[in-house]
N, C-alpha and C positions, 0 to 999 in steps of 0.2 A: 438255775438261771444262767444264761449265757454271759460270760465275762464281758465287761465293756471293752470296746476297741477304739483305737484312735483313728479317726477318719483320715484317709489319704487324699490329698488334693492333687488331681491329675492335671490341673490347668495352671497357667502362670498368673491368672488373675487372683486378686485377694480372695480368700475363702469367705463364703457367705456364712451368716449365722446359722448354725445347725439346728434343726428342729429338736424337740424334746426327745422324740423316739423315731429316728430315721427308719428303723426296721419296720415300722407300722405305716409308712407312707403309702397311700393308695396310688398306684401308677396311673398315668393319664389314660382314661378309657378302659381300665382293667380292674380286676378284683383287688381287694385289700390283701397285701402279702401275708402269707401264713407264717406265724412265728410261734414255735412251741414254747410254752411257759416253762417247761423243764429243761429247755436247751437242746432237745433232740429234734431231728428233721421232721417237718410236717409239710403238708401241702404238696406242691410239685417240686420234686428234686431232680435236677438235671445231671446226667452222667455224660462225660465228654468222650468224643471220638473225633479228633481233628481231621481224620481222613474222610469223614462223612460230610463235614460242613461245607456249605457253599461259599463261606467266607473264612478268613482266618479265625481260629478258635477264640481269641479274645473278643473279636467283634460279635461272634455268635453269643458268647456268654453275656456280654454287655447288653445285647438286644434282649436276651431272655430275662435279664435282671430288669430291664425296662418294662417287661410284661408281668412283673411281680415275683419272679423267682428269687428266693433268698438262700437257697442251698444248692451247691454244685459239688459233685464228686469228680475230682481230677483222676482220670485213668492214665492213658498215654505211657504205659509202663515200658514200652520199647525204647523210650528216649534215654540217652545218657543222663546220669543224675544231674550234672551241671545244667543241661538244657531243661530238664524237667523242673529243677529248682527255679530257674528263671521264669518258666511258664507259670509255676505255682505263685510266685511273687507277683506277677502281673495280674493273674486272675483274682488273687486274694485282695489286691488293691481295689479292683472293680467292685467286689462283693462288700468289702468293709465299708466303702463309701456309702453303700445302700443299706448298711446294717445287716449284711448277710454273712455267711460262713462258707469257707472252702474246706471240704473234706478230701483228704488225699488217700487214694486206693493204695494199700500196702502199709507195712509197719513204720515206714519213715514219713513223719509228718511234713518234711521239707520246710522247716522253719515255722510251722503252724502248731496247732494243738488238737487236731482232729484227724482220725484215720478210719478207713473202712477196710476190713480184713476179709480174706477168702475163708471159706469153710474149712480148708485144710490147715489153717493155722496162720500165725503162731498162737500157741496157748501156753501160759496165760497171755492176754493182750498186753501191749506196751502201756506204760503208765503215762497216758496223755489225758487231756481234758474230755475228749469225746471219742468213743469207740463204737463203730458199727461192725456187723458181721453178716456175710452172705450165708443164707441157709436155704435148704431146699426140701427138707423132710424133718420128721420128728427126731430122728437120731441126731441130726446136726443141732437142732434146738436144745437137745438134752446136754450138749457139750458146753453151752454158754456158761460163763463165769461172771465176769464183771462188765460185760458189754452193755451199752446204753440203748441200742436199737438193733434191729435186724432187717435185712431185705429178704423177702420170700419170693422165689421165682422158679421157673417161669410161669407167670399166670396165663399168658397166651403164647402161641408159637412165636419164636423170634430167632433170627439168624445170629444175634449177638450173645445168646445163651444156649449154645448147642451142648449136647451130651449130658443133660441133667434130667433125662426122663421125660415122660409126657407132661403137657401143660397141666397146671393145677386147676385152672378155671376158677371162677368165684367160689364154688362150693369147696374145693380143696384149699383155697386161700383161707376161707373162713374157718375150716377145721384146724389148720395150723395156727392161725392167729389166736384161736382160743387157748392153744397150748403154749404160746410164747410168753415168757415172763417179762418181756420188754416190748415197747412199741414196735409196730410192724410197718415197713414200707413195701408196697406191692411193686413188683418189677417184672418186665417181660411182655413185649408186644402191646403196650398201652399207648394208644394213639388217638383215641376219640373221647369226647365228653362222656358218652354212655359207659365206656370202659372205666373211666375214673369213678363215676358214680357207683358202679358195681363193686369196685374195690373198697370204696368207703363203706358201703353197705355190708361188705364181708368182714369189716373190722380193721381195715388198714387206716393208719393215721396219716398216710401220705402215699404218693405214687412216685416212683423213680422212672424217668423217661430218658431215652437216648435218641433213637432215630427220629422220633416225632419232632424234636427241637433241632437236632443237628442237621437234618435234611430239609428243614422248612425254608421256604422262600422268605417268610417273614417270621423269624423266631419270636419277636415281640408279640405278634398276634396269636401265634400258637400257644405260647406260654400263658397269655391272658385268658385264652379260651379254656385251656385245661385247668388253670387256676380258678376260673369262675365256676367250672363244673364241680371242682373240689369244694369250694366255699359253699355252694348251694347244697351239696350232699351232706356236708359236715355241719350245717346249721340246723340245730334242733327245731322241729316244727312245734309251735305252741299247741298244747293240748286243748281240746274244746272244753269250755266250762261245764261242770257237772250240774245238771238241772234236776230239780226235784220232780216228783211224779206229777205235781200240780202244774208245773211249768210245761213239762213234756206234753201234758194233755191240753194245753192251750190256756192255762190259768195265767194270771197276771202277777202272782206273788211268789217268786222263786225263793227257796230257802237257801241262805248263804251260810256255810259253816265257818265259825270264827271261834278259835280256842276251845274247840270241843262242843260249842253250843251254837244254835242257830242265831242269826242276827235278830230275828223276830223275838226270840226268847230273851236275848241280852238287852235289847232296847226297850222291852215292854210293849212293843207294838204287836198287835195280833191281827190275823186276817179277819176282815169284816165277815161276820156270820149272817146268813140269811135270816130275815125276820120270821119267827115261828108263826105258822098259820093256826088260827083258833080251830079247835076241834068242833065237830058237829054238835057235841054235847054241851059246849059252852054257850 
């Protein structure tokens, strides 16, 4: 379970009464935000790249949060630590106010409690509340120790994940997801609702996106669209009721199984039997 966090009021007006569970608020016109019951990322997870954004990074993240995103991974590893710490503090405030979580790429959580580590290390992971790991094949999955989740990539071709071999595609993602001991986020080239659905069907508990949101003219709408596709794909479809042979054949008295016995047997009611016809000899 994700530890409770103190909401940060970014305005000067008196704080309004907080809802019972801000992380489950449905954004206006969008899907209900995904929140993992075990505290690991689910749904749409946004990775940052301030160079791609059409607006300053905090504005892009705030817009994505408005579209239902509750998990953001801060990259920006080229920044000096002081600048990156200031950026992490700003983004974390945006997310915390919505019940979300900022994960920091690298072993330094920058004042937080969640990190995402590369496949190369360090091993073992640092002792923080949430640890993710980038993986690309079975060998890297076999090195996992105490990680809470992994990303598997690249699922489709992408310029942000070069040098990791051919794309997995949904079939390869499914094969690795079956071997992962922890929940899986699909990563790499995911930009459309159909791709999101394919990843969920392959066993991913979420999708990590970068360019789709960073380059979007409207990050809120993009996040809501992808989040809606995830919610639709992840929602179990109710199974059709099992019908008895009589019902399937057009009868009016289906048999309903209850505690090992049919409802008709338990209640004493029986199907009306046709009146027997007298024989010719009677």
